[in-house]
Structure formats: structure tokens, C-alpha cells
C-alpha positions, -999 to +999 in steps of 0.1 A: +335+901+289+332+865+288+298+867+265+314+891+241+345+867+236+323+838+231+300+861+206+331+870+188+345+832+184+311+824+172+316+849+144+349+837+136+336+799+134+307+809+114+304+797+078+279+802+049+258+774+032+275+779-001+309+776+018+297+742+032+287+729-003+321+739-017+340+720+013+321+688+006+325+690-030+363+698-027+365+669-004+349+647-029+368+658-057+404+652-036+390+618-026+372+608-058+395+581-065+381+561-037+348+557-055+359+558-091+352+525-108+326+513-081+293+500-095+260+510-082+235+483-093+199+487-099+191+522-101+155+530-114+155+560-137+126+582-143+124+583-181+138+568-212+177+570-218+184+593-249+212+615-260+206+652-252+205+679-282+209+707-259+235+694-233+265+673-232+246+652-205+211+638-200+197+642-165+177+618-147+161+612-112+175+579-099+162+559-070+173+526-055+162+504-025+180+496+005+161+470+028+171+473+065+160+449+091+140+465+120+129+448+151+091+456+149+086+433+180+108+414+203+093+381+185+092+394+148+114+409+121+103+428+093+119+438+062+115+475+057+122+490+022+138+524+022+142+545-009+174+562-017+176+591-041+201+607-063+204+628-096+220+608-126+239+629-149+250+607-180+274+621-206+261+617-242+293+597-251+284+574-222+246+568-236+262+561-271+284+534-257+255+520-241+233+520-272+264+507-292+266+477-267+231+467-273+214+491-247+177+500-258+156+529-252+127+520-229+097+543-223+083+528-191+092+544-159+114+527-136+139+512-162+168+498-141+208+504-149+239+497-132+261+526-132+300+527-129+310+559-110+330+583-127+326+616-104+301+626-077+292+659-061+265+674-038+243+703-055+231+733-036+200+714-026+219+688-008+212+660-035+239+635-044+246+638-080+265+610-098+282+611-132+287+574-146+318+565-169+294+534-179+259+522-177+241+492-187+211+473-181+205+460-146+205+421-142+224+415-176+258+400-176+283+411-203+279+378-219+241+383-221+246+417-237+270+404-261+248+376-271+217+401-277+240+421-299+248+388-318+213+380-323+205+416-335+235+411-361+219+379-374+184+394-377+201+423-397+223+405-419+214+367-422+178+368-413+168+344-443+198+322-442+192+284-443+212+260-424+232+235-448+228+197-445+258+176-438+271+154-467+262+117-463+295+107-472+323+126-451+359+115-461+375+149-450+375+173-420+389+207-414+388+212-375+397+247-362+403+249-324+419+274-298+456+277-296+457+262-261+434+232-268+444+196-275+419+179-297+441+153-312+426+125-290+390+133-298+398+137-336+416+104-334+382+088-326+374+092-361+400+068-372+381+059-405+387+093-417+424+099-427+420+134-443+418+155-412+435+189-410+437+205-375+441+242-372+449+264-340+435+299-338+444+328-314+416+351-324+381+353-338+397+369-369+419+339-376+390+315-371+372+333-400+403+335-420+410+298-416+375+288-422+372+306-454+406+295-465+409+276-498+420+245-479+391+245-456+367+249-484+380+221-503+370+197-473+336+180-469+331+196-434+345+221-411+341+220-373+348+244-346+361+221-320+371+227-285+367+210-250+368+227-216+346+252-198+334+286-209+362+310-209+378+338-232+390+312-255+357+297-258+340+330-264+361+339-294+340+312-313+308+334-305+317+366-326+304+387-355+336+372-374+325+336-367+287+343-376+302+357-411+326+325-415+295+301-412+272+324-432+299+328-462+313+293-463+306+271-492+308+241-470+288+231-438+304+244-407+293+225-374+303+233-336+315+210-310+325+232-282+327+225-244+312+201-220+273+194-220+270+223-196+286+250-218+263+262-246+281+290-266+259+313-285+273+301-317+252+272-316+220+287-328+236+299-360+259+267-369+248+242-395+248+217-368+257+211-331+272+185-312+273+188-275+308+177-269+337+169-291+337+132-283+299+133-294+309+148-328+336+123-333+313+093-327+285+109-346+306+114-377+323+081-375+288+063-372+275+083-401+306+072-424+299+036-410+263+036-418+267+051-453+295+025-460+271-003-448+243+010-470+265+013-499+278-024-496+242-035-489+231-018-520+259-035-540+252-067-525+214-063-534+225-054-571+245-082-575+218-106-561+193-091-587+220-096-615+227-132-606+186-138-604+184-122-639+213-142-654+199-175-637+165-170-650 
């Protein structure tokens, strides 16, 4: 009787494999917010990234490594690399966003990507399937990706552009800075130049509009001018809009952004760069001083020559 009761309980507690997968996936769905938005870095996928023409997703085998420390002996520890495996199911719209943000198709096996989790499930073979909401090349920061996109934009639109020389005599300057920046002190170092206009911009569109304005184009020189470290306000000087402004301007546009350790992307495209705002102010003042001296020396020499002719 006891054996029959146990057998009946066993039957009542039985479950099929398909039911197991359903329970697991239902549990994952109910708790999906716990993992939504988490990033899994350095996943190697087995083929190039491309949009599927048959499905709404492209499918990849993905592996990543997890190094665990194991005691091989009492005296020695060794790093043992363990491969972890998953299916990566990338929606076509995520792949489009990847390409639009500068991602590249690569044929080599083992291309690495970082993926942001949208959904996960376990398939009937017991393999983890990950559907990402975003992917990007592993090892690249958002800033590096942005800079690469800007380089592509320059190559496509302004490949043959030549940088403009600064005028030898600068008597007027149009300075554009960010809305929270105070550059009056640095600008005032160029005390010999009286015609200086300072404008503050909140967005890259405002920077472009100001740089191409009638007033800016009437000056001898335009400068993107700001002190401080690399941040959102500094980044707005390195955009497609500011590249267009420099290319379309009739006057030279130079940059003097940040401290010596901050090197904004726009420096590679500007007509001339200065490491710091103070360096810009000093250089312009020295240029003007030298030009005036050369002019005075030339006038003095002409006077001497005239006097020599007259006396002879």
C-alpha cells in the first residue's frame, strides 16, 4: 500500500521537458526587467553582422570567456579560461541602428560586440537566447564611435578641403563659447584688439548659426573658445554642424578648447588649433605685436632710404 501511494505521488509530481522549458521561460518573462538594460561585453560572434532578408532577426552563435582561478597546486594558482555560449538573436532594426552609428560589417570570425539585453529565453535545446536592444563594437567608447562617424563625414563631404591661413593682421575677432563658460578674462588678454565679439551658444546648431552669421563673417577671425574639461558642453563643438560651419565659412575658424589634456575631435578639421584659450590669446597678441613692429620697421627703413636719397 505504501509503495502504491509513493508511485501515485511520483506520477502527480511528474512533468514533461516542454513544460520545464515553459516554466523557465515564463519565469524569465516575468522577471525580464531584472536584466533589461544590462550590458554583456566582449561577445564573439561567428559571422559578419548583416540585416536578414528572410526574417526580422539575424541569428548568431555567440561566445564569451570567463576566467576562473583554480588551485592547481597548493603553491600555484593558474588562470583557467572557460568559454560561455549563447545564441544571439539581433533584430534588423538594431542592426540598422548599429550601421547608422558607424558600426562596420566584418568578415572575420570572432568579431566582438557589446550587447544591451532586451529579452532572454531558453530554447528547447537548453541554450540561452539573447535578444539585444542595442549592439556596438566591443572596446569602443561612445565618444570613439562618434569621432569615427565624424571622420567618415569629413571624408565623404570635405575630403579635398584645404585649411585657411590666418591673416597677418588681426584687428577683429568673433568668439563663440558655451552658455556656461566665462572666457572674458582670456579674451581680455588680447587687450590690443578692441573689436572682439563674444557669443554664447547652447547647442551645436546655435554654434553653426553664429559662425555663419553676417556679423561673424565680417570679422578677421572666428574662434571656438572654451576652457574646462571634456563634457557635454565641450562635445557640442565636435559635431557635423560645427564641421559644416568651418567648411562653409569665408573666414578662418580656429579652436581653443579645453586644457592641454583635452583634445576635442574638431581640432583635426579647424583651420588652426591652440591648446588652451590662454595660448590662443597670447599667440594672437604676439602676432599682432610682431606685425605692427614689422610695419613700423618697414616705415622706418623707407624713411631712412628716402633721407639717404634726398641727402645724396
